[in-house]
C-alpha positions as CSV (number, residue, x, y, z in Angstrom):
1,X,-29.8,-10.6,9.5
2,X,-26.8,-9.0,7.9
3,X,-25.8,-10.7,4.7
4,X,-22.7,-11.3,6.4
5,X,-23.7,-13.0,9.3
6,X,-21.9,-16.0,9.9
7,X,-24.3,-18.9,11.4
8,X,-22.5,-22.2,10.5
9,X,-20.5,-21.8,13.9
10,X,-21.5,-22.6,17.2
11,X,-21.8,-19.1,18.2
12,X,-23.1,-17.0,15.3
13,X,-21.3,-13.8,14.5
14,X,-24.1,-11.0,13.7
15,X,-22.7,-7.6,11.8
16,X,-24.5,-4.7,12.6
17,X,-26.4,-2.6,9.7
18,X,-28.3,1.0,10.0
19,X,-31.8,1.7,10.1
20,X,-31.2,3.6,6.8
21,X,-30.2,0.3,4.8
22,X,-33.1,-1.4,6.3
23,X,-35.2,1.5,5.2
24,X,-33.2,1.5,1.8
25,X,-33.8,-2.5,1.2
26,X,-37.8,-1.9,2.1
27,X,-37.6,0.8,-0.4
28,X,-35.9,-1.6,-3.1
29,X,-38.9,-4.1,-2.1
30,X,-41.8,-1.8,-2.5
31,X,-40.2,-1.0,-6.0
32,X,-40.5,-4.5,-6.6
33,X,-44.2,-4.6,-6.2
34,X,-43.3,-6.6,-2.8
35,X,-45.8,-5.5,0.2
36,X,-43.8,-5.5,3.6
37,X,-46.6,-6.3,6.6
38,X,-43.9,-6.2,9.4
39,X,-40.4,-6.2,10.4
40,X,-38.1,-7.4,12.9
41,X,-35.1,-5.7,14.0
42,X,-32.4,-7.9,16.0
43,X,-30.8,-6.0,19.0
44,X,-27.9,-6.3,21.6
45,X,-28.1,-5.1,24.9
46,X,-24.7,-4.6,27.0
47,X,-23.3,-7.0,25.0
48,X,-25.7,-9.8,24.9
49,X,-28.0,-11.1,22.0
50,X,-31.6,-10.2,22.8
51,X,-33.1,-12.2,20.3
52,X,-34.1,-15.8,19.5
53,X,-32.7,-17.8,17.1
54,X,-34.7,-19.6,14.7
55,X,-35.1,-23.6,15.0
56,X,-31.9,-25.5,14.3
57,X,-29.4,-22.4,14.3
């Protein structure tokens, strides 16, 4: 989720980030000694959210 996501409102507003930003973050995590076993990308299709919110969101 983008660090700019607003989740304190009834309908959250998500801001897209590029695949390059994701790859750069994964590289930073790897360099810091973290293992990545799975990633989840959140998508919109035809202007509609194509993912479920977590419990309580």
